[in-house]
C-alpha positions, 0 to 999 in steps of 0.5 A: 456565512455558512458555505458548507453544502455537505454536513459530516453526517451527509458525507458519511451516509454518501460515503457508505452508499458509495462503498456499497456500490464499490463492493458490488462491482468486482475490481480485482487488480488489473480489472478495475475499469468498472469501479473507476467508471463508478468513482468518476461518475460519482465525482461528476455528480458532485460537480467535481471535474475528474481526470482519468488515466487508465483505471486511475481517477484524479481530481484537483482542487478548484483554483489550484494555486502553485504558490501553496503547498499541495497535499495528495489524498490517495487510496486504491480501489482494486482488491485481491481475489476473494479468500477461499473461506468466504461464507458470504457473497464477497460482492454483496454489501451486507450490513449487519451489527454495525458492520459492512461486509464485502470484498474491499470494504476494509482494504481499502474501500473504507479509507478510499470513500473517507478520503473522497468525502474529505475532498468533497468537504474541502471543495466547499471551503473557498480559501484553503492554505493548501491545494488538494489532489485526490487519487483513486488508483489501481493495481495496488494489491499486485504492485502493478505499474499501471497504478499510482506509479503511472500518474505520479508525473501528473501531480506536479510538486507534492508536499505531503501524501496521505495514503489511505489504508486500514490503520485504525486511524493511527499514524503509520509513520514508517513501513518496510519495503519489499524486494523478492530475489530468485537465487540459483546455485549451479552444480554438476550432475552425477550419479548419487551412488558414486563420488561424482558431480557437484551437489547444487543443494550443498552449494545453496545451503551455504548461501541460505545460511548466509541469508539466515544469519547476516546482519546489515550494519545499519539499523533503522531507528524506526523500522529496525533491521533489514529482514531476509527470509528464504521462503521457497526452495527447489532442486533435484529430479530423482533420488539417484541423481546429484542435482546440478541446480538448486533454486530458492527465493528470498523475501527481503524487507528493506528499511528506510536506511537502505535503498533496495539497490544497496541491499542487492549489491551487498547480497551479490558481494556475499553469496556465490549463487546467481541472484536475480531481483524481481524488482527494485521499485518497492522501497521503504518509507518514513516520515519524521515524528516532528512533521506537522501532520504527525504532530497534528495527529498526536494532538488529536490523541492518535498514536504513531507506529511502524507498519509491517505491510507495504502499500503505494507508499513504496513507489511514492517519491515524496513525504507520505503518511499512511492512515485510514479507517479499518484494521489491517488484520482484517485485510485479505481475510474471509468475510472481510468487513469494516465498522460503519462507525469507523468510516464516520470516524475516518472522515471526521479525523481526516478533516481534523488532521487537515484543519489548520495544518501548516506545511512550510 
């Protein structure tokens, strides 16, 4: 008996229509209420009973069986602010030459609607070897605490998360984390014409050189070395005053070998300036190449790689992989777009990845 209500073509058409509606609805980080309403309403129209927490919309498989493994399908519906170089209306979904233009079309609207379509496909399957949770979440673009982090406890035990981000449907098996630290070198003010004071800039230079040259002893097989880059510096009030403070900011990209707290401890042991971390939340992540979802992807002709960009994987505490339609190089650019065929391929490949997948 054929129990499928939705064909792949119908799922694709409806996914594109939903994406157009999302593009038309501004959803900057922390301002996603209307797109959350839209997604919630869409799922209800498909006889899915979603739950809502803040601007996060969740849906669980019918007949959820705690004896089966659980897979989380996650992507975000918030966007960054439009790039200042836009020539098109960022909130008008424009279809042209096989492309769909609009803010959030590529990052990560294409992945989100493809995962929603995948969830709908499996809602038709009476007996699955796994449970599915769909999570359309907020505040990914600003790493906000009211996004996926605020609903993790609602999931229960999760065996695998598929995080939808633009990867050209290749397998991002690892991604570096992010830690931003603010440093302050303390000196003593004095007149520049006399031999007095203690120049905070000179004290900062020693620490900045340490950040530039230090090599962490452990190197990740997947992600290589931890990378530290001084990106902002500020000191002084006028030309003839020795500055008593010098501040600088360091962008740190952790690997899966170190937790952020470990890296911070090493930094504090080696520099003389005051060090203040903005957050320890965004850790690196990785999934073994031998994991069934990676092996399934390889059999489907996908390649695996390590992602240089962060995502909600940084706050997800269970095994995850990042994969989705679109191209990360288009994210946050002017006149952002996704190819319509990428959405069609995304839905098809998500379904193929899950078909026959055996977890534990």
